[in-house]
C-alpha positions, 0 to 999 in steps of 0.5 A: 500499499505504501509502495502504491501511495508513493508511486501515485505521488511521484506520478503527480509530481511528474505531471505537474512538473510538465505544466512548468516545463516550458518556461525556460526552453524551447520546444520543437515540433514536427510541423506536419511537412510545413517547416518545424514549429518552434515554441519558445518558452522564454519568449512567452515568459519574457512577455509576462506569461506563466504556464498556467495561461495555457496549461490547461486553460487552453492546452491539456498537459501533455508531451504531444501538440496535436493541432490540425489545419482546421484548428488554424482557423479557430478560436482554439489552441495556439490561435486563441492568442495567435489570431493576427490581432493579440499576436502574429498569425503569419505562417513563416513566424512559427513554421521554419525550414531547417537545413541539415547542418553541413560537413565542415572541413578545417584547412588551417595554414599558409597565407600563400595557399589561401590567396593563390588557391583556396580561396579563388576556388572556395565556392566551387569546391564547396558546391562540388562537395556540399561541404562548408570550409572553414579557413585560417590564414597564418603560415605553413608552420603555424598551420602544421602545429595546428594539424599536429594540435588536431585543430583542423582536418589539413594544413595548407603547405606552400613547400615540402613536408620537411621545409613546412616542419622547419617552419613549425621548429622555428615557431617553437614546435618540433613536429614529427614528419614520419606520418605526414603527407603532402598532397600537391594541387597546384605548382607555384613560383617564389620570386624576388622583387626590388624597387623600381629605382633600383637599377639592379634588376637581374641576379644569380642564385649566388648573388641572391645567397650572398645578399641574403646571408650578409656577404654582399651588403651594399647595392654598389657591389653589384653595379647599383647605387651606394645604398645599404641593402635591406632584406625583407622576408616573410615570417620566420615560420613561413614555408617561403622564408624556408624554401628560399633558405633551402634552395638559394641560401643552401641552407646557410643562415639568413643575416640577422638584420632581416625585416620579417613580415606578413607576406602580404605586406612585402611588396608594400615594404619594397615599394616605399625603399629603394634599397630593399629586396624581398622574396615571396610568393608570385601571387603576392606581388603588387604594383610599385616593384619590379620582379628580378630576373633569376633562375626559377624557383617553383614550389607545390600548393597543397595540403598536409594530412597525418597518413592518408587523407580522410574521405571528406579531405579527399573529396575537397583535394579532388574538388580543387584539382577539377576546379583549377582544371577547368 
């Protein structure tokens, strides 16, 4: 008898609790194919309404809202209030279409890859895959660190895995490269730019090496004006700076007096200083500078993954290759 009485008390408490269940939250109903219906208890409470204004004065206390199309035209259920006078009665304010959440693919890293490859074809790739791309532009080394930390699905790289790993190391992180894979999508070039006022507009790799390592410090040593050379580079953790160090400097160290800046501002720095020279991706060359004639430095633009790419990253890679082939 005692147990039966306690069960009845619990049941009554549960039922009474339902009448106060929606004042601090929102409920979502099916909407019979017309778009799901949201009942926002918090909004109603903000208007000064309490649960008993509807339960059970208008509605019986129950988990299901059984409202017919005919009810929409009668003075009952929701339409006691939502009659166009006391409260709105337009369809779209209650019935809402919800799109299924899109799969997000996170790509973090090299600014040169973002500006030259990822952003120009982003809309086409999202349309082809049905995915939403989350892009974070930094540099290749930082992107690789984010990949190692699990913050992104793939990092954006503008050089080999080894070169990008050196960029990560320059940013303070040693990254294990044994399982990393580079998926090249497009080829690009690294070039050097000088101010238009500079007479020296043709340089060999050995000359560029001596400039960047500090063995040649004045333009007059190369037939130019008597000006101390100012070397402008990408940031310390960038793959561009690392690639120049590998291909041109033969892994010798840059002179300490370089000016590391964001790759997007290298052209501007050189344009305002007749003594400056800067190395950058061809896609970042802007008006106001001259590209130095020298040997070609090619590099890949692509994605780095830990092991083989996931199915969604593989589809993104294929979509980008298809987009640039058009």
